[in-house]
N, C-alpha and C positions, 0 to 999 in steps of 0.2 A: 504494500500500500504506500509506504513512504517513498519507495523507489519510483513508483508510477507518478506520484505527486511531484517528485523532484524533476523527472523528465518532462512533465507537462509544464512546469514553471520555466525550465530551460528553453523549451520551444517558444513559450510566450515571450520571454525576455528578448530573444533574437528578433521577433517581429516588431517590437516597440523601439522605434528609432527617433520619433519626433521630439524636439526640444521642448515643445509645449507640454508634453507628458512627462517631463523630467521628475517631478515629484512622485507621480504614480510609479515610475520605474524604480525610484529609490525605495519606495515601500515594498514593491514586489521583490526587489533584490534582497531586502531584509528578510522577507518571508522565505525566499529561496535559501538563504544562509541558515535560517532556523530549521528548514526541512533537511538540509545537509547534516545538521547536528543530531537529527533523530536517530535513536538506537532502537531499531524495530525489535531486536531480540529481547531487550529489557523493558520494552514499553509497557507491557501488561503483567510483568513479573509479580508485582505486589498487589495487583488488582484481583486476580482470579481466586486465590485461596479465601480471602475474607468474604467474597461475594458469591461463593459457591453455595448452591442450594443443598440442603440435607436431603437424604433419601426419605421416602415415605415411611412413617412408623408403621409397624405391623398392626393389623386390626386386632382389637381385643375381643375374644370370643368366649362366651360363657355358655355352659351347657345346663339346660333346665333338667335337674336331676329327677323331677317328677315324671318326665317323659321316659327316663330309663327305668323307673320303677314300674310304669305301666307295661313296658315291654317284658320285663322280668315276670310280671304277674300273668301275662298272657302265654308264657311258656314258649317263646320264640327261641329256636336253637341257633347256634352260631352258623353263619353261612346260609341261613334261611331267609327268604324275603317275605315281607308282610305285604299283602295286596291291599292298597288303599288308594286314595286319589293321587297322592304324590308318586307312588310307584307306577300307576297306570299312565299318568302324564309323562313320566320319565321314559317309559317304554314306547310311547307314541312318538317321541321326538328322537329316538335312536334308530 
């Protein structure tokens, strides 16, 4: 980015030759010198770490233990499905 700006200013300076625009040329030359002093490798070095966004925190999930008690009371075996509205809907979408 800095190199592209530098080249653009250099091309612009070559095209300005009128003595009437001497003040404008001086300002643009000062801008060009400032661009030459840019160090693009170190430009954002101190910016990124403090401005980095933290990752999303994991969702907090709680299990309603009364639901587990209902399943235990119904005698559902491990690996066995219980047919209800949720399982039927799930089977329709697979």
